[in-house]
TORKOLNU-150316 format. One line per field, with one value per residue (C-alpha): x, y, z; residue number from 1; residue in three letters. Coordinates in nm, 2 decimals. Last residue first. Layout:
// TORKOLNU-150316
X	(X|...) $
Y	(Y|...) $
Z	(Z|...) $
num	(NUM|...) $
residuo	(Ala|...) $
// end
This chain:
// TORKOLNU-150316
X	(2.11|1.95|2.25|2.19|2.22|2.49|2.38|2.60|2.65|2.67|3.06|3.22|3.50|3.80|4.04|4.18|4.58|4.63|4.27|4.04|3.98|3.66|3.72|3.46|3.48|3.32|3.06|2.86|2.81|3.15|3.12|3.24|3.13|2.93|2.92|2.60|2.66|2.69|2.38|2.44|2.48|2.60|2.92|2.96|2.83|3.07|2.99|3.20|3.34|3.33|3.66|3.54|3.84|3.97|4.22|3.91|3.82|3.86|3.58|3.64|3.50|3.76|3.68|3.68|3.70|3.80|3.55|3.62|3.37|3.26|2.91|2.86|2.56|2.71|2.54|2.67|2.56|2.61|2.82|2.83|2.79|2.51|2.31|2.65|2.69|2.85|3.14|3.33|3.67|3.75|4.07|4.36|4.72|4.89|4.59|4.55|4.22|4.00|3.76|3.47|3.29|2.90|2.73|2.36|2.13|2.06|2.33|2.53|2.77|3.13|3.40|3.72|3.96|4.30|4.36|4.65|5.01|5.07|5.06|4.76|4.82|4.50|4.29|4.00|3.82|3.46|3.30|2.99|3.07|2.97|2.64|2.57|2.26|2.31|1.98|1.83|1.53|1.68|2.03|2.31|2.56|2.78|2.80|2.88|3.00|3.11|3.40|3.76|4.04|4.34|4.60|4.93|5.09|5.17|5.39|5.69|5.68|5.73|5.50|5.48|5.16|5.09|4.89|4.81|4.55|4.74|4.75|5.07|5.14|4.94|4.84|5.14|4.93|4.64|4.51|4.68|4.88|5.18|4.94|4.88|4.62|4.63|4.32|4.36|4.12|3.94|4.16|4.29|3.93|3.79|4.06|4.08|3.62|3.68|3.97|3.73|3.53|3.78|3.86|3.52|3.46|3.80|3.74|3.40|3.08|2.98|2.81|3.10|3.21|2.88|2.86|3.21|3.13|2.82|3.08|3.27|3.00|2.88|3.22|3.20|2.87|2.98|3.29|3.34|3.34|3.66|3.80|3.70|3.87|4.23|4.24|4.16|4.41|4.63|4.57|4.58|4.28|4.01|3.79|4.12|4.49|4.73|5.11|5.06|4.76|4.89|5.05|4.82|4.53|4.40|4.32|4.12|3.84|3.68|3.31|3.41|3.25|3.48|3.43|3.64|3.92|4.08|4.32|4.44|4.84|5.15|5.20|4.87|4.51|4.20|3.87|3.62|3.41|3.08|2.95|2.55|2.64|2.68|2.86|3.11|3.16|3.13|3.46|3.65|3.52|3.70|3.98|4.04|3.95|4.26|4.48|4.51|4.26|4.05|3.81|3.51|3.49|3.54|3.27|3.01|3.13|2.96|3.04|3.41|3.59|3.71|4.09|4.14|4.51|4.60|4.53|4.24|3.97|3.93|4.18|3.88|3.66|3.78|3.63|3.28|3.48|3.15|3.25|2.99|2.93|3.23|3.18|2.85|3.13|2.98|2.65|2.54|2.85|2.74|2.38|2.46|2.74|2.40|2.17|2.47|2.49|2.12|2.08|2.40|2.74|2.87|2.79|2.71|2.45|2.71|3.00|2.69|2.57|2.87|2.83|2.45|2.58|2.57|2.41|2.14|2.40|2.61|2.42|2.56|2.25|1.94|1.74|1.45|1.42|1.76|1.75|1.40|1.56|1.89|1.67|1.41|1.74|1.89|1.55|1.49|1.85|1.80|2.12|2.40|2.41|2.75|2.67|3.02|3.25|3.59|3.51|3.24|3.43|3.15|2.87|2.76|2.46|2.36|2.61|2.41|2.08|2.12|2.28|1.94|1.72|1.91|1.97|1.56|1.53|1.73|1.50|1.24|1.12|1.18|0.93|0.70|0.86|0.80|0.79|1.05|1.28|1.21|1.25|1.57|1.69|1.61|1.81|2.07|2.07|2.09|2.41|2.56|2.89|3.27|3.40|3.42|3.81|3.82|3.64|3.88|4.16|3.98|3.95|3.61|3.45|3.12|2.84|2.74|2.70|2.50|2.24|2.20|2.22|1.90|1.71|1.72|1.62|1.31|1.13|1.33|1.29|0.88|0.83|1.10|0.95|0.59|0.79|0.95|0.59|0.47|0.72|0.98|1.00|1.14|1.40|1.48|1.48|1.69|1.95|1.98|2.01|2.27|2.26|2.55|2.43|2.08|2.15|2.40|2.12|1.85|2.13|2.21|1.82|1.74|2.04|1.92|1.59|1.68|2.01|2.22|2.43|2.42|2.52|2.81|2.88|2.90|3.06|3.31|3.33|3.36|3.39|3.73|3.62|3.39|3.06|2.95|2.77|2.38|2.36|2.52|2.28|1.99|2.14|2.26|1.92|1.81|2.05|1.90|1.52|1.65|1.70|1.50|1.28|1.02|0.74|0.57|0.87|1.00|0.61|0.69|1.02|0.88|0.53|0.81|0.96|1.24|1.33|1.40|1.70|1.70|1.61|1.87|2.12|2.03|2.08|2.43|2.56|2.43|2.65|2.97|2.90|2.85|3.18|3.35|3.20|3.31|3.65|3.67|3.48|3.79|3.70|3.53|3.16|3.25|3.43|3.76|3.80|4.11|4.39|4.60|4.68|4.70) $
Y	(5.20|5.04|4.79|4.71|4.32|4.10|3.72|3.44|3.09|2.74|2.75|2.43|2.46|2.25|2.18|2.55|2.58|2.94|3.13|3.09|3.40|3.56|3.86|4.15|4.31|4.68|4.82|5.06|5.24|5.17|4.84|4.78|4.44|4.39|4.02|3.82|3.48|3.18|3.00|2.63|2.36|1.98|1.91|1.81|2.22|2.33|2.74|2.90|3.23|3.51|3.75|4.08|4.29|4.62|4.73|4.88|4.90|4.51|4.46|4.25|3.87|3.62|3.30|3.12|2.78|2.67|2.42|2.12|1.96|2.28|2.39|2.73|2.94|3.29|3.58|3.95|4.26|4.56|4.85|5.20|5.30|5.26|5.03|4.75|4.65|4.34|4.13|3.81|3.68|3.35|3.32|3.08|3.08|2.79|2.57|2.25|2.14|2.18|2.49|2.34|2.58|2.53|2.58|2.53|2.23|2.03|1.84|2.13|2.08|2.17|2.36|2.24|2.49|2.49|2.15|1.91|1.98|1.95|2.31|2.42|2.72|2.95|3.20|3.22|3.44|3.60|3.36|3.24|2.91|3.07|3.17|3.55|3.72|4.12|4.29|4.60|4.43|4.25|4.41|4.36|4.09|4.21|4.07|3.76|3.47|3.19|3.11|3.20|2.99|3.03|2.72|2.78|2.47|2.27|2.38|2.20|1.86|1.77|2.05|2.18|2.32|2.32|2.14|1.83|1.92|1.67|1.42|1.19|0.81|0.61|0.95|0.87|0.55|0.75|0.44|0.15|-0.04|-0.28|-0.59|-0.45|-0.67|-0.78|-1.02|-1.37|-1.54|-1.88|-2.21|-2.25|-2.25|-2.48|-2.77|-2.78|-2.79|-3.11|-3.29|-3.24|-3.44|-3.71|-3.71|-3.75|-4.00|-4.23|-4.09|-4.30|-4.24|-3.85|-3.59|-3.39|-3.40|-3.27|-3.01|-2.91|-2.88|-2.68|-2.45|-2.45|-2.37|-2.11|-1.90|-1.94|-1.82|-1.48|-1.43|-1.15|-1.41|-1.58|-1.17|-1.16|-1.51|-1.41|-1.09|-1.19|-1.43|-1.16|-0.97|-1.25|-1.38|-1.45|-1.11|-0.87|-0.88|-0.69|-0.65|-0.75|-0.56|-0.29|0.00|0.23|0.48|0.26|-0.16|-0.14|-0.45|-0.45|-0.40|-0.13|0.15|-0.02|-0.26|-0.13|-0.22|0.03|0.08|-0.01|0.01|-0.15|-0.41|-0.40|-0.50|-0.37|-0.25|-0.41|-0.19|-0.28|0.03|0.11|0.47|0.50|0.15|0.38|0.64|0.35|0.19|0.49|0.60|0.28|0.29|0.68|0.56|0.30|0.50|0.81|1.00|1.28|1.49|1.61|1.36|1.08|1.27|1.28|0.90|0.85|0.88|0.95|1.21|1.51|1.55|1.34|1.22|1.32|1.25|1.47|1.30|1.50|1.25|1.00|1.18|0.98|0.68|0.82|0.77|0.68|0.79|1.05|1.07|1.22|1.55|1.59|1.67|1.91|1.87|1.55|1.40|1.50|1.38|1.05|0.99|1.16|0.85|0.63|0.77|0.74|0.41|0.33|0.25|-0.12|-0.24|-0.58|-0.41|-0.37|-0.67|-0.88|-0.73|-0.80|-1.16|-1.16|-1.01|-0.62|-0.48|-0.29|-0.12|0.01|0.37|0.45|0.48|0.73|0.63|0.62|0.26|0.20|0.39|0.20|-0.17|-0.03|0.07|-0.24|-0.45|-0.26|-0.25|-0.63|-0.68|-0.50|-0.23|-0.32|-0.16|0.13|0.19|0.24|0.61|0.40|0.03|-0.17|-0.52|-0.71|-0.95|-0.65|-0.60|-0.93|-1.07|-1.41|-1.26|-0.98|-1.09|-1.32|-1.03|-0.84|-1.09|-1.19|-0.76|-0.75|-1.04|-1.22|-1.36|-1.08|-0.87|-1.07|-0.87|-0.99|-1.33|-1.35|-1.14|-1.37|-1.69|-1.53|-1.45|-1.83|-2.00|-1.76|-1.85|-2.23|-2.16|-2.22|-2.44|-2.46|-2.78|-2.74|-2.82|-2.69|-2.32|-2.30|-2.31|-2.08|-1.83|-1.62|-1.86|-2.03|-1.81|-1.60|-1.94|-2.12|-1.82|-1.75|-2.11|-2.18|-1.85|-2.00|-2.37|-2.26|-2.58|-2.61|-2.23|-2.27|-2.54|-2.45|-2.14|-2.34|-2.58|-2.26|-2.10|-2.45|-2.35|-2.56|-2.88|-2.75|-2.62|-2.89|-3.09|-2.91|-2.89|-3.24|-3.27|-2.98|-2.69|-2.74|-3.08|-2.96|-2.70|-2.89|-3.16|-2.90|-2.80|-3.11|-3.21|-2.85|-2.90|-3.26|-3.15|-2.83|-3.05|-2.82|-2.98|-3.34|-3.19|-2.99|-3.37|-3.52|-3.23|-3.26|-3.61|-3.89|-4.22|-4.24|-4.23|-4.57|-4.48|-4.30|-4.02|-4.00|-4.31|-4.07|-3.79|-4.03|-4.19|-3.83|-3.74|-4.05|-3.92|-3.62|-3.75|-4.02|-3.72|-3.47|-3.54|-3.31|-3.50|-3.20|-3.13|-3.50|-3.49|-3.19|-3.35|-3.68|-3.52|-3.28|-3.59|-3.70|-3.91|-4.33|-4.40|-4.65|-4.35|-4.12|-4.39|-4.50|-4.10|-4.11|-4.42|-4.22|-3.89|-4.07|-4.21|-3.86|-3.75|-4.05|-3.90|-3.52|-3.65|-3.84|-3.49|-3.31|-2.97|-2.66|-2.71|-2.77|-2.40|-2.42|-2.28|-1.99|-1.96|-1.71|-1.84|-1.62) $
Z	(-1.26|-1.54|-1.70|-2.05|-2.04|-2.21|-2.24|-2.33|-2.52|-2.48|-2.29|-2.20|-1.93|-1.88|-1.56|-1.63|-1.60|-1.78|-1.75|-2.08|-2.22|-2.36|-2.58|-2.70|-3.03|-3.12|-3.29|-3.11|-2.76|-2.58|-2.34|-1.97|-1.81|-1.46|-1.35|-1.32|-1.11|-1.41|-1.56|-1.54|-1.80|-1.67|-1.62|-1.27|-1.24|-1.02|-1.12|-1.37|-1.19|-1.43|-1.40|-1.55|-1.80|-1.78|-2.08|-2.27|-2.58|-2.66|-2.48|-2.19|-2.05|-1.80|-1.79|-1.44|-1.30|-0.93|-0.86|-1.14|-1.34|-1.54|-1.77|-1.90|-2.00|-1.93|-1.74|-1.78|-1.70|-1.95|-1.79|-1.99|-2.36|-2.55|-2.81|-2.84|-3.16|-3.11|-3.25|-3.07|-3.03|-2.85|-2.61|-2.55|-2.37|-2.21|-2.20|-1.95|-1.99|-2.29|-2.39|-2.54|-2.75|-2.89|-3.19|-3.26|-3.15|-2.86|-2.86|-2.90|-3.27|-3.11|-3.16|-3.00|-2.85|-2.82|-2.95|-2.83|-2.81|-2.45|-2.32|-2.56|-2.77|-2.86|-3.13|-3.17|-3.45|-3.53|-3.29|-3.33|-3.09|-2.77|-2.93|-2.83|-2.71|-2.67|-2.45|-2.48|-2.60|-2.90|-2.93|-3.28|-3.33|-3.53|-3.90|-4.09|-3.83|-4.02|-3.78|-3.78|-3.71|-3.47|-3.35|-3.18|-3.22|-2.84|-2.64|-2.63|-2.44|-2.09|-1.97|-1.64|-1.58|-1.15|-1.16|-1.39|-1.71|-1.92|-1.64|-1.59|-1.54|-1.73|-1.96|-2.22|-2.30|-2.49|-2.63|-2.57|-2.87|-2.77|-2.86|-3.23|-3.35|-3.69|-3.77|-3.88|-4.09|-3.93|-4.03|-3.70|-3.53|-3.80|-3.77|-3.40|-3.43|-3.71|-3.42|-3.13|-3.35|-3.42|-3.06|-2.91|-3.15|-3.04|-2.70|-2.67|-2.60|-2.72|-2.54|-2.51|-2.83|-2.95|-2.73|-2.89|-3.24|-3.13|-2.99|-3.32|-3.52|-3.28|-3.29|-3.71|-3.75|-3.41|-3.60|-3.30|-3.07|-3.23|-3.20|-2.87|-2.74|-2.93|-2.76|-2.41|-2.43|-2.58|-2.26|-2.02|-1.90|-1.60|-1.72|-1.78|-1.77|-1.95|-2.01|-2.35|-2.41|-2.46|-2.15|-1.98|-2.06|-2.30|-2.42|-2.72|-2.84|-3.21|-3.22|-3.53|-3.22|-3.04|-2.74|-2.43|-2.20|-1.95|-1.67|-1.36|-1.25|-1.09|-1.30|-1.55|-1.47|-1.67|-1.59|-1.82|-2.09|-2.32|-2.50|-2.35|-2.28|-1.96|-1.95|-2.14|-1.89|-1.63|-1.74|-1.76|-1.48|-1.28|-1.44|-1.36|-1.00|-0.95|-1.19|-0.95|-0.86|-0.95|-0.76|-0.95|-1.20|-0.90|-0.72|-1.01|-1.03|-0.68|-0.29|-0.32|-0.09|-0.25|-0.21|-0.46|-0.44|-0.84|-1.20|-1.22|-1.44|-1.75|-1.96|-1.87|-2.13|-2.41|-2.30|-2.42|-2.79|-2.94|-3.26|-3.33|-2.94|-2.85|-3.01|-2.77|-2.48|-2.21|-2.27|-2.45|-2.26|-1.86|-1.99|-2.06|-1.79|-1.56|-1.61|-1.56|-1.21|-1.14|-1.28|-0.99|-1.12|-1.03|-1.39|-1.51|-1.73|-2.00|-2.01|-2.00|-2.29|-2.54|-2.37|-2.55|-2.84|-2.95|-3.26|-3.09|-2.84|-3.12|-3.20|-2.84|-2.57|-2.55|-2.80|-2.63|-2.64|-2.54|-2.23|-2.15|-2.20|-2.06|-1.70|-1.74|-1.73|-1.42|-1.22|-1.31|-1.18|-0.84|-0.90|-0.63|-0.26|-0.20|-0.63|-0.71|-0.72|-0.71|-0.83|-0.83|-0.88|-1.11|-0.96|-0.83|-1.14|-1.25|-1.50|-1.61|-1.54|-1.69|-1.99|-2.06|-1.99|-2.24|-2.51|-2.50|-2.51|-2.85|-2.98|-2.83|-2.49|-2.27|-2.44|-2.16|-1.89|-1.53|-1.60|-1.84|-1.58|-1.28|-1.51|-1.59|-1.24|-1.21|-1.40|-1.32|-0.94|-1.10|-1.19|-1.55|-1.61|-1.71|-1.74|-2.17|-2.15|-2.48|-2.40|-2.10|-2.31|-2.59|-2.33|-2.35|-2.12|-2.27|-2.09|-2.37|-2.60|-2.32|-2.32|-2.69|-2.82|-2.49|-2.64|-2.99|-2.92|-2.73|-2.64|-2.30|-2.26|-2.32|-2.08|-1.85|-1.72|-1.72|-1.44|-1.28|-1.20|-1.08|-0.78|-0.66|-0.79|-1.17|-0.98|-0.77|-1.13|-1.24|-1.00|-1.07|-1.45|-1.41|-1.50|-1.79|-1.89|-1.92|-2.20|-2.36|-2.39|-2.50|-2.75|-2.91|-2.92|-3.08|-3.33|-3.45|-3.50|-3.69|-3.90|-3.95|-3.70|-3.90|-4.25|-4.07|-3.90|-4.26|-4.42|-4.16|-4.18|-3.88|-4.12|-3.93|-3.58|-3.66|-3.46|-3.70|-3.52|-3.50|-3.24|-2.99|-3.01|-2.97|-2.66|-2.49|-2.55|-2.36|-2.07|-2.05|-2.06|-1.77|-1.54|-1.65|-1.35|-1.23|-1.31|-1.52|-1.64|-1.75|-1.92|-2.09|-2.22|-2.33|-2.54|-2.71|-2.88|-2.87|-3.23|-3.24|-3.36|-3.66|-3.92|-3.79|-3.83|-4.19|-4.27|-4.08|-4.30|-4.64|-4.53|-4.47|-4.82|-4.93|-4.77|-4.98|-5.28|-5.19|-5.17|-5.48|-5.64|-5.50|-5.28|-5.46|-5.42|-5.03|-4.96|-4.85|-4.49|-4.56|-4.36|-4.20|-3.85|-3.53) $
num	(582|581|580|579|578|577|576|575|574|573|572|571|570|569|568|567|566|565|564|563|562|561|560|559|558|557|556|555|554|553|552|551|550|549|548|547|546|545|544|543|542|541|540|539|538|537|536|535|534|533|532|531|530|529|528|527|526|525|524|523|522|521|520|519|518|517|516|515|514|513|512|511|510|509|508|507|506|505|504|503|502|501|500|499|498|497|496|495|494|493|492|491|490|489|488|487|486|485|484|483|482|481|480|479|478|477|476|475|474|473|472|471|470|469|468|467|466|465|464|463|462|461|460|459|458|457|456|455|454|453|452|451|450|449|448|447|446|445|444|443|442|441|440|439|438|437|436|435|434|433|432|431|430|429|428|427|426|425|424|423|422|421|420|419|418|417|416|415|414|413|412|411|410|409|408|407|406|405|404|403|402|401|400|399|398|397|396|395|394|393|392|391|390|389|388|387|386|385|384|383|382|381|380|379|378|377|376|375|374|373|372|371|370|369|368|367|366|365|364|363|362|361|360|359|358|357|356|355|354|353|352|351|350|349|348|347|346|345|344|343|342|341|340|339|338|337|336|335|334|333|332|331|330|329|328|327|326|325|324|323|322|321|320|319|318|317|316|315|314|313|312|311|310|309|308|307|306|305|304|303|302|301|300|299|298|297|296|295|294|293|292|291|290|289|288|287|286|285|284|283|282|281|280|279|278|277|276|275|274|273|272|271|270|269|268|267|266|265|264|263|262|261|260|259|258|257|256|255|254|253|252|251|250|249|248|247|246|245|244|243|242|241|240|239|238|237|236|235|234|233|232|231|230|229|228|227|226|225|224|223|222|221|220|219|218|217|216|215|214|213|212|211|210|209|208|207|206|205|204|203|202|201|200|199|198|197|196|195|194|193|192|191|190|189|188|187|186|185|184|183|182|181|180|179|178|177|176|175|174|173|172|171|170|169|168|167|166|165|164|163|162|161|160|159|158|157|156|155|154|153|152|151|150|149|148|147|146|145|144|143|142|141|140|139|138|137|136|135|134|133|132|131|130|129|128|127|126|125|124|123|122|121|120|119|118|117|116|115|114|113|112|111|110|109|108|107|106|105|104|103|102|101|100|99|98|97|96|95|94|93|92|91|90|89|88|87|86|85|84|83|82|81|80|79|78|77|76|75|74|73|72|71|70|69|68|67|66|65|64|63|62|61|60|59|58|57|56|55|54|53|52|51|50|49|48|47|46|45|44|43|42|41|40|39|38|37|36|35|34|33|32|31|30|29|28|27|26|25|24|23|22|21|20|19|18|17|16|15|14|13|12|11|10|9|8|7|6|5|4|3|2|1) $
residuo	(Asn|Thr|Arg|Val|Lys|Leu|Val|Phe|Ser|His|Leu|Ala|Val|Gly|Arg|Gln|Asn|Pro|Leu|Val|Thr|Val|Arg|Ile|Asn|Gln|Val|Gly|Gln|Val|Leu|Lys|Val|Asp|Val|Pro|Gln|Thr|Thr|Ala|Trp|Leu|Gly|His|Thr|Met|Pro|Ile|Lys|Val|Leu|Ser|Val|Ala|Asn|Phe|Glu|Gln|Ser|Gly|Val|Gln|Leu|Phe|Gln|Gly|Asp|Asn|Met|Ala|Ala|Ala|Lys|Met|Thr|Leu|Glu|Tyr|Lys|Gly|Ala|Ala|Pro|Ala|Asp|Ile|Thr|Tyr|Glu|Thr|Trp|Cys|Ala|Ala|Leu|Gln|Gln|Pro|Phe|Tyr|Val|Gln|Lys|Gly|Gly|Gly|Tyr|Gly|Asp|Gln|Leu|Ile|Ile|Ser|Pro|Gly|Gly|Phe|Met|Ser|Gln|Gly|Glu|Gln|Lys|Ile|Tyr|Ser|Gly|Ala|Ser|Leu|His|Leu|Met|Gly|Asn|Val|Pro|Lys|Val|Pro|Gly|Thr|Gln|Ala|Ser|Thr|Ser|Ala|Asp|Lys|Lys|Gly|Leu|Pro|Ser|Thr|Pro|Lys|Ala|Pro|Glu|Gly|Gly|Pro|Asp|Ala|Asn|Ala|Glu|Glu|Pro|Lys|Leu|Ser|Ala|Asn|Leu|Asp|Val|Thr|Thr|Ala|Pro|Ser|Glu|Lys|Ala|Leu|Arg|Gln|Cys|Leu|Asp|Met|Val|Ala|Ala|Thr|Gln|Glu|His|Ser|Gly|Leu|Ala|Ser|Ala|Leu|Trp|Arg|Leu|His|Glu|Ile|Gln|Ser|Phe|Leu|Ala|Val|Arg|Ser|Arg|Ala|Leu|Ser|Gly|Glu|Val|Phe|Glu|Pro|Gly|Thr|Leu|Gly|Asp|Leu|Arg|Ser|Ala|Gly|Trp|Gly|Lys|Gly|Tyr|Gly|Val|Arg|Trp|Val|Gly|Asp|Val|Gly|Arg|Trp|Ala|Val|Cys|Ala|His|Ala|Pro|Gln|Ala|Val|Gly|Ile|Ala|Pro|Ile|Gly|Trp|Ala|His|Cys|Ile|Phe|Val|Ala|Phe|Ser|Ser|Arg|Pro|Gly|Cys|Lys|Gly|Gly|Gly|Gln|Leu|Val|Thr|Lys|Met|Asn|Ser|Tyr|Pro|Val|Pro|Ser|Asn|Arg|Arg|Trp|Val|Ser|Ser|Thr|Leu|Asp|Val|Met|Met|Glu|Thr|Ala|Arg|Leu|Asp|Pro|Arg|Phe|Thr|Asn|Ile|Met|Asp|Arg|Gly|Trp|Thr|Leu|Asp|Glu|Asp|Ser|Ala|Gly|Ser|Ser|Val|Val|Lys|Thr|Tyr|Asp|Trp|Val|Ser|Leu|Lys|Gly|Phe|Ser|Ala|Ala|Leu|Glu|Lys|Asn|Gln|Tyr|Ala|Lys|Lys|Phe|Tyr|Gln|Tyr|Arg|Val|Leu|Pro|Asp|Ala|Pro|Thr|Ala|Ala|Gly|Gly|Ala|Gly|Ile|Asn|Val|Lys|Gly|Pro|Pro|Ala|Leu|Ala|Thr|Ala|Ile|Ala|Leu|Lys|Leu|Tyr|Ile|Gly|Ala|Lys|Ser|Asp|Pro|Asp|Thr|Ala|Thr|Leu|Tyr|Lys|Trp|Leu|Asp|Leu|Ser|Glu|Ala|Ser|Leu|Ser|Trp|Ser|Asn|Asp|Asp|Arg|Ala|Lys|Leu|Gly|Thr|Pro|Thr|Ala|Ala|Glu|Leu|Cys|Leu|Glu|Met|Ala|Ala|Thr|Asn|His|Leu|Leu|Trp|Gly|Leu|Phe|Glu|Lys|Asn|Ala|Pro|Asp|Thr|Lys|Ala|Phe|Thr|Asn|Leu|Lys|Asp|Ala|Gly|Ile|Lys|Ser|Ile|Phe|Gln|Arg|Gln|Thr|Leu|Val|Ala|Asn|Phe|Leu|Pro|Asp|Lys|Leu|Leu|Met|Thr|Ile|Gly|Val|Glu|Ser|Ile|Arg|Ala|Ser|Glu|Ala|Pro|Val|Lys|Lys|Gly|Val|Trp|Thr|Thr|Leu|Asp|Ala|Ala|Tyr|Gly|Thr|Leu|Asn|Gly|Ser|Thr|Ile|Ala|Thr|Asp|Leu|Glu|Lys|Ala|Gly|Pro|Asp|Ala|Ala|Leu|Ile|Thr|Leu|Ser|Leu|Leu|Leu|Ser|Asn|Ser|Ala|Leu|Leu|Ala|Leu|Lys|Ser|Ser|Val|Pro|Arg|Ser|Ala|Ile|Pro|Gln|Ile|Val|Ala|Thr|His|Met) $
// end
């Protein structure tokens, strides 16, 4: 990383400015002498299905705008040239045609009249071509400098299909989403454990995320992503059904993760073991658990479900996850740091360098335009002079410090905080006690006592690995709810009620669990006996438990909800006590 600042033009020495102005005068004279390419020539080339000659004319025109003598090529002169709308449009056209290949574009144009219509829109749309080119640009610096990458005709055909189906895809966020889907359709990346057997149709996937965005179902950062970021979402190997479940499950089970967009944190709930449950979808991965591979797959999936870019990461004898944080910075988790990582065809440090470069959007675009220009020039000396400017700008970009050894929850790479049996490798977590805002006993309504799980008068608990014993959450639909994390040494919540009569009460709970075999104990503090409530395995969604009897005395008393040791995590929304009539 380099720490340097680009000196503003206005602050440079006067002598330097005069030299650059002289260079600009030469550029202006060349502009007057060169014949400007026009829309008519482009339309004729598209209609005839012959863009080869047109592309050659673009190369000639671009070359005439740059001084033949490399010594006269200056940063200010080239920067001004790139800011000229006509020059930028021609340069972008030339780069786009060269990356597809004029011969492939000829074939594409001759195949279908609709293809010619699409090219007529696209090749006149500089912004759309720039978005596509910059997204398809390799992330690694070496591959960017090499500039030997290409765009596929298949991506072009898919882009045309999306545009023809949805007019909204020609502008704004939906243009970005369409380009991303064309470049990285579902099935292009490894689906991992629990992925869909058949990749989603690209149009259906595009429409899926469009609708989810319109309905405000995705992470708030989704609307601010780049096309490249979107490729790390729409390519998800999960089914649309699983993606929807992933959001519903977080909204139910862990709504606290929404505020910081840390949905990846739910990976801790994937039981690290040899799963007895065959994987058929992402629900079964969460239910059955697995070792590093399935946990990596789930981590990537749960990010994708919320529109958060994520990639699987390979490490020595291990697999984990990298994702884009709410601050735009990529992080690695559930393994070692970036130094041990490989992803997206790069080493971890190379990926960090490339993703940081992309985050500086304007500078990234400027540098890529310089590369496009360098590739269009006829002499080695001209190309070298422009690439020197390119390298200089890249080195002058502000330095960002990234700890290459850091990882989210590295201790969970080969261990599970909720493993069975409970054998803590560190001292028991500190006891955690608190009270809520409940001001009086819950009174009966029509013979029933309705209690919100978050209305406890007090709670106390101890985790096995130092985490919180319970998490009091704002429910997605309103009110307060409680989450009992996995692997608690001891934990309970207590509530005050005013029972209308002594005797047996029928208890039902609105609760959610991710694994079989989850239980809560409920009992009045007036009695030693407690009732065991089985929590249905709901894949993290709400369900009502089967009724059990709880014995109460008449009047004001406390009842306690206790978590059994070695549970795998239970979310509790509310519960009801109803006087038994028989």
